[in-house]
Structure formats: C-alpha cells, structure tokens
N, CA, C and O of each residue as an XYZ file, in Angstrom:
328
protein
N     -42.984    241.856   -165.282
C     -43.581    240.800   -166.054
C     -43.867    239.585   -165.174
O     -44.842    238.871   -165.407
N     -43.043    239.347   -164.185
C     -43.243    238.187   -163.315
C     -43.744    238.668   -161.968
O     -43.109    239.499   -161.319
N     -44.869    238.149   -161.558
C     -45.430    238.574   -160.281
C     -45.297    237.449   -159.268
O     -45.270    236.276   -159.642
N     -45.214    237.792   -158.001
C     -45.123    236.742   -156.979
C     -46.386    235.883   -156.899
O     -46.343    234.753   -156.412
N     -47.500    236.417   -157.373
C     -48.761    235.658   -157.352
C     -48.893    234.754   -158.572
O     -49.890    234.046   -158.717
N     -47.886    234.775   -159.454
C     -47.902    233.968   -160.675
C     -49.142    234.253   -161.519
O     -49.758    233.342   -162.072
N     -49.498    235.556   -161.607
C     -50.670    235.926   -162.397
C     -50.321    236.936   -163.490
O     -51.174    237.723   -163.900
N     -49.088    236.917   -163.958
C     -48.692    237.788   -165.062
C     -49.315    237.261   -166.358
O     -49.783    236.123   -166.405
N     -49.321    238.065   -167.379
C     -49.902    237.622   -168.657
C     -49.194    236.372   -169.170
O     -49.877    235.413   -169.531
N     -47.848    236.329   -169.223
C     -47.208    235.091   -169.705
C     -47.540    233.868   -168.842
O     -47.724    232.772   -169.370
N     -47.618    234.050   -167.521
C     -47.948    232.912   -166.645
C     -49.362    232.427   -166.909
O     -49.612    231.223   -166.954
N     -50.290    233.365   -167.083
C     -51.675    232.977   -167.360
C     -51.799    232.318   -168.728
O     -52.582    231.384   -168.900
N     -51.021    232.807   -169.715
C     -51.042    232.179   -171.032
C     -50.580    230.723   -170.941
O     -51.146    229.847   -171.595
N     -49.563    230.473   -170.137
C     -49.077    229.101   -169.974
C     -50.140    228.202   -169.357
O     -50.120    226.986   -169.543
N     -51.071    228.810   -168.620
C     -52.159    228.043   -167.999
C     -53.394    227.973   -168.895
O     -54.424    227.440   -168.482
N     -53.303    228.504   -170.110
C     -54.385    228.354   -171.077
C     -55.244    229.578   -171.323
O     -56.172    229.521   -172.130
N     -54.961    230.679   -170.653
C     -55.749    231.898   -170.859
C     -55.379    232.511   -172.206
O     -54.201    232.591   -172.556
N     -56.382    232.939   -172.953
C     -56.160    233.606   -174.235
C     -56.513    235.074   -174.063
O     -57.628    235.409   -173.663
N     -55.562    235.948   -174.366
C     -55.787    237.391   -174.292
C     -56.002    237.928   -175.696
O     -55.349    237.496   -176.646
N     -56.926    238.875   -175.817
C     -57.205    239.506   -177.100
C     -57.021    241.006   -176.969
O     -57.349    241.600   -175.942
N     -56.493    241.607   -178.021
C     -56.321    243.056   -178.073
C     -57.221    243.596   -179.180
O     -57.220    243.087   -180.300
N     -57.976    244.617   -178.858
C     -58.911    245.232   -179.805
C     -58.179    246.277   -180.642
O     -57.619    247.233   -180.107
N     -58.188    246.086   -181.953
C     -57.528    247.028   -182.865
C     -58.108    248.436   -182.731
O     -57.369    249.420   -182.751
N     -59.423    248.527   -182.597
C     -60.054    249.849   -182.436
C     -59.571    250.540   -181.162
O     -59.321    251.745   -181.165
N     -59.442    249.783   -180.080
C     -58.971    250.358   -178.818
C     -57.520    250.817   -178.931
O     -57.142    251.830   -178.342
N     -56.711    250.082   -179.680
C     -55.319    250.490   -179.875
C     -55.268    251.823   -180.606
O     -54.463    252.684   -180.254
N     -56.108    252.011   -181.616
C     -56.161    253.287   -182.331
C     -56.599    254.414   -181.387
O     -56.036    255.508   -181.427
N     -57.588    254.154   -180.551
C     -58.038    255.160   -179.583
C     -56.928    255.496   -178.592
O     -56.732    256.658   -178.237
N     -56.215    254.483   -178.157
C     -55.113    254.686   -177.222
C     -54.007    255.517   -177.879
O     -53.452    256.419   -177.251
N     -53.690    255.217   -179.132
C     -52.672    255.976   -179.860
C     -53.079    257.443   -179.982
O     -52.255    258.336   -179.787
N     -54.336    257.689   -180.301
C     -54.826    259.070   -180.423
C     -54.722    259.794   -179.086
O     -54.346    260.966   -179.046
N     -55.050    259.111   -177.989
C     -54.978    259.728   -176.663
C     -53.529    260.014   -176.268
O     -53.244    261.050   -175.667
N     -52.617    259.107   -176.600
C     -51.205    259.358   -176.314
C     -50.715    260.607   -177.030
O     -50.011    261.431   -176.447
N     -51.090    260.743   -178.288
C     -50.687    261.920   -179.060
C     -51.335    263.171   -178.483
O     -50.680    264.206   -178.354
N     -52.599    263.086   -178.140
C     -53.338    264.223   -177.568
C     -52.702    264.712   -176.265
O     -52.688    265.912   -175.990
N     -52.182    263.787   -175.471
C     -51.586    264.164   -174.187
C     -50.089    264.437   -174.286
O     -49.438    264.684   -173.271
N     -49.541    264.396   -175.487
C     -48.136    264.740   -175.688
C     -47.164    263.607   -175.441
O     -45.959    263.840   -175.339
N     -47.657    262.390   -175.343
C     -46.774    261.239   -175.144
C     -46.502    260.629   -176.513
O     -47.092    259.617   -176.892
N     -45.595    261.269   -177.245
C     -45.297    260.855   -178.615
C     -43.922    261.398   -178.986
O     -43.821    262.259   -179.860
N     -42.848    260.911   -178.335
C     -41.527    261.493   -178.547
C     -41.026    261.405   -179.988
O     -40.196    262.217   -180.397
N     -41.506    260.446   -180.756
C     -41.075    260.312   -182.151
C     -41.973    261.073   -183.115
O     -41.786    260.996   -184.329
N     -42.948    261.807   -182.583
C     -43.933    262.581   -183.358
C     -44.550    261.748   -184.492
O     -44.612    262.180   -185.643
N     -44.995    260.564   -184.135
C     -45.642    259.682   -185.100
C     -47.084    260.109   -185.324
O     -47.691    260.753   -184.468
N     -47.621    259.750   -186.470
C     -49.044    259.953   -186.729
C     -49.819    258.926   -185.912
O     -49.238    257.986   -185.371
N     -51.131    259.112   -185.826
C     -51.960    258.155   -185.091
C     -51.799    256.759   -185.693
O     -51.645    255.782   -184.959
N     -51.831    256.661   -187.004
C     -51.692    255.361   -187.658
C     -50.349    254.706   -187.385
O     -50.279    253.505   -187.127
N     -49.287    255.494   -187.442
C     -47.942    254.951   -187.198
C     -47.784    254.525   -185.743
O     -47.182    253.489   -185.459
N     -48.322    255.320   -184.821
C     -48.233    254.961   -183.409
C     -49.083    253.720   -183.119
O     -48.671    252.855   -182.346
N     -50.252    253.631   -183.726
C     -51.086    252.440   -183.557
C     -50.360    251.208   -184.094
O     -50.441    250.134   -183.499
N     -49.661    251.356   -185.202
C     -48.888    250.240   -185.762
C     -47.774    249.829   -184.804
O     -47.537    248.638   -184.605
N     -47.089    250.808   -184.209
C     -46.036    250.497   -183.234
C     -46.602    249.736   -182.039
O     -46.023    248.744   -181.596
N     -47.734    250.203   -181.521
C     -48.361    249.520   -180.388
C     -48.763    248.097   -180.776
O     -48.557    247.159   -180.006
N     -49.326    247.943   -181.949
C     -49.750    246.635   -182.431
C     -48.558    245.703   -182.613
O     -48.630    244.518   -182.284
N     -47.470    246.241   -183.135
C     -46.279    245.427   -183.385
C     -45.575    244.997   -182.102
O     -44.730    244.101   -182.130
N     -45.910    245.620   -180.993
C     -45.235    245.294   -179.741
C     -46.157    244.656   -178.701
O     -45.921    244.773   -177.498
N     -47.195    243.989   -179.165
C     -48.042    243.236   -178.244
C     -47.238    242.079   -177.671
O     -46.305    241.589   -178.308
N     -47.595    241.647   -176.481
C     -46.952    240.478   -175.891
C     -47.198    239.289   -176.809
O     -48.294    239.114   -177.342
N     -46.159    238.473   -176.987
C     -46.274    237.308   -177.863
C     -47.458    236.445   -177.445
O     -47.652    236.167   -176.262
N     -48.240    236.029   -178.425
C     -49.389    235.164   -178.163
C     -50.704    235.901   -178.008
O     -51.761    235.271   -177.986
N     -50.664    237.234   -177.898
C     -51.905    238.016   -177.813
C     -52.585    237.964   -179.187
O     -51.925    238.118   -180.215
N     -53.880    237.752   -179.199
C     -54.644    237.693   -180.442
C     -55.195    239.085   -180.740
O     -55.946    239.641   -179.939
N     -54.829    239.643   -181.882
C     -55.332    240.951   -182.293
C     -56.660    240.764   -183.016
O     -56.743    240.019   -183.993
N     -57.701    241.446   -182.529
C     -59.019    241.357   -183.150
C     -59.363    242.698   -183.792
O     -58.864    243.732   -183.349
N     -60.205    242.702   -184.827
C     -60.584    243.964   -185.456
C     -61.337    244.882   -184.491
O     -61.142    246.098   -184.504
N     -62.180    244.308   -183.674
C     -62.963    245.085   -182.719
C     -63.544    244.161   -181.663
O     -63.961    243.045   -181.971
N     -63.573    244.617   -180.431
C     -64.021    243.768   -179.329
C     -65.510    243.420   -179.432
O     -65.895    242.288   -179.140
N     -66.338    244.362   -179.836
C     -67.791    244.126   -179.862
C     -68.138    243.001   -180.828
O     -68.862    242.072   -180.469
N     -67.632    243.081   -182.035
C     -67.925    242.036   -183.026
C     -67.306    240.705   -182.615
O     -67.909    239.650   -182.813
N     -66.113    240.750   -182.050
C     -65.444    239.524   -181.620
C     -66.217    238.845   -180.502
O     -66.394    237.627   -180.522
N     -66.681    239.620   -179.527
C     -67.446    239.038   -178.424
C     -68.731    238.387   -178.921
O     -69.102    237.308   -178.457
N     -69.413    239.037   -179.863
C     -70.657    238.443   -180.361
C     -70.376    237.142   -181.114
O     -71.160    236.197   -181.030
N     -69.265    237.089   -181.849
C     -68.900    235.857   -182.551
C     -68.551    234.750   -181.558
O     -68.925    233.594   -181.758
N     -67.840    235.096   -180.498
C     -67.504    234.101   -179.475
C     -68.758    233.601   -178.767
O     -68.875    232.409   -178.482
N     -69.695    234.502   -178.481
C     -70.951    234.081   -177.844
C     -71.725    233.144   -178.761
O     -72.310    232.162   -178.304
N     -71.727    233.448   -180.043
C     -72.426    232.594   -181.006
C     -71.789    231.189   -181.036
O     -72.464    230.197   -181.311
N     -70.483    231.126   -180.748
C     -69.776    229.834   -180.737
C     -69.917    229.114   -179.398
O     -69.400    228.009   -179.236
N     -70.620    229.734   -178.427
C     -70.869    229.053   -177.173
C     -70.137    229.616   -175.965
O     -70.326    229.127   -174.851
N     -69.305    230.636   -176.163
C     -68.625    231.235   -175.042
C     -69.556    232.223   -174.335
O     -70.489    232.751   -174.941
N     -69.298    232.463   -173.064
C     -70.098    233.412   -172.300
C     -69.202    234.531   -171.801
O     -68.057    234.288   -171.418
N     -69.709    235.747   -171.801
C     -68.979    236.906   -171.312
C     -69.262    237.074   -169.827
O     -70.420    237.138   -169.416
N     -68.218    237.144   -169.029
C     -68.367    237.314   -167.576
C     -67.392    238.377   -167.105
O     -66.281    238.490   -167.623
N     -67.817    239.155   -166.119
C     -66.915    240.171   -165.561
C     -66.363    239.714   -164.265
O     -65.582    240.431   -163.639
C-alpha cells in the first residue's frame, strides 16, 4: 500500500486525486474470476461483485459505468487524458 515513490492510491488521494471504480467492470472482473476458478467461497457472480464492491479502498467513488460517467464529466468541463 505504501510505495517509496509516494504514489500509492492513499497517498495520491491525500494529494487530491479522485479514483473511480466502474460497477460494470467489477461485474466483468467477478465473472472472469469465477471463470478462471478463483472463487474459493463458490459465490455467484452477483455475490462476488458485491464482495469486490464492498472492499474498495476507502474514498473510491463507485460509478454505474465508466462510459456514461466520463461523458458526464466531460460535459461538466473535465477532459479525458491518457
């Protein structure tokens, strides 16, 4: 969690960076974990997605979907950069 470069998620959050997690991507990730056999509790996709969602790093903003969220942010004046 703590890196020598001081660029961990909590360190960046303290400097004002806002991280967002896409709910759709979490569901896709849960399905892939189950597909590859990484599911020791044999949870359903929905239950595993809920577990992943419930264990996001504190302060992460959960969005319904990245595409719609990005377009709303752009409409508010933000720019997407890679």
